[in-house]
C-alpha positions in Angstrom: 93.1 92.7 146.0 96.7 94.0 146.2 97.8 90.9 148.1 96.4 88.7 145.3 98.3 90.6 142.6 101.6 90.4 144.5 101.3 86.6 144.9 101.0 85.9 141.2 103.9 84.3 139.5 105.5 85.9 136.5 105.6 83.9 133.3 109.0 82.7 132.0 110.7 85.2 129.7 109.6 84.7 126.1 113.0 83.5 125.0 113.5 81.1 127.9 112.2 78.1 125.9 114.3 79.2 122.9 117.4 79.3 125.0 116.7 75.9 126.4 116.1 74.4 122.9 119.3 76.0 121.7 121.2 74.5 124.7 119.8 71.1 123.7 120.8 71.6 120.1 124.3 72.6 121.3 124.5 69.4 123.3 123.5 67.4 120.2 126.2 69.1 118.2 128.7 68.4 120.9 128.0 64.6 120.5 125.7 64.1 123.5 123.5 61.6 121.7 126.6 59.3 121.7 128.5 60.4 124.7 125.9 61.5 127.3 122.5 60.3 126.2 121.0 60.2 129.7 121.7 63.9 130.4 120.4 64.8 126.9 117.2 62.8 127.5 116.7 64.5 130.9 117.2 67.9 129.2 114.5 67.1 126.7 112.1 65.7 129.3 112.5 68.7 131.5 111.7 71.1 128.6 108.7 69.0 127.7 107.4 69.2 131.3 108.1 72.9 131.3 105.8 73.3 128.3 103.1 71.3 130.1 103.5 73.5 133.1 102.7 76.5 130.9 99.5 74.8 129.7 98.4 74.6 133.4 99.7 78.1 134.3 102.3 76.6 136.6 104.9 79.3 135.8 107.2 78.7 138.8 107.4 75.0 137.9 108.0 75.9 134.2 110.8 78.3 135.1 112.5 75.7 137.3 112.2 73.0 134.6 113.6 75.3 131.9 116.6 76.0 134.1 117.0 72.3 134.8 116.8 71.6 131.1 119.6 74.0 130.4 121.7 72.6 133.2 121.3 69.1 131.9 122.2 70.3 128.4 125.4 71.9 129.8 126.3 68.7 131.6 125.7 66.7 128.4 128.0 69.1 126.5 130.8 68.8 129.1 130.5 65.1 129.4 130.7 64.8 125.7 133.7 67.0 125.5 135.4 64.9 128.2 134.6 61.7 126.4 136.0 63.0 123.1 139.2 64.3 124.8 139.7 60.9 126.7 139.4 59.1 123.4 141.9 61.5 121.8 144.3 61.0 124.7 144.0 57.2 124.4 144.6 57.5 120.6 147.7 59.6 121.2 149.0 57.2 123.9 148.6 54.3 121.4 150.5 56.3 118.8 153.3 57.1 121.3 153.6 53.4 122.2 153.9 52.5 118.5 156.6 55.2 118.1 158.4 54.0 121.2 158.4 50.4 120.0 159.7 51.6 116.6 162.5 53.5 118.1 163.5 50.6 120.3 163.5 48.2 117.4 165.6 50.7 115.4 168.0 51.9 118.1 167.8 49.1 120.7 167.1 49.1 124.4 169.7 51.9 125.1 167.3 54.4 123.4 165.4 54.8 126.7 
């Protein structure tokens, strides 16, 4: 009997699902729907599967999937931030090019 009790798997912490849902929400707020939709979809799918695992008392699987969902959410956030920063860098590079051309037209080639 003692052996049977020691082999049972603990349920995920009550706030585990909430944490994963909040991570997904954070990814959406970071722009993941536009910039990293695949990772966001994976995060949502993993969380959905974790809920199913709970229905079948597959707690180990649910814990693993919750963690994977959070990791995919974090990846979506970072990819979104990177995409936004790259777009900003490209915008600033275009602005610099316009300024350089303006200075050259005003002051000539010796401006360099």
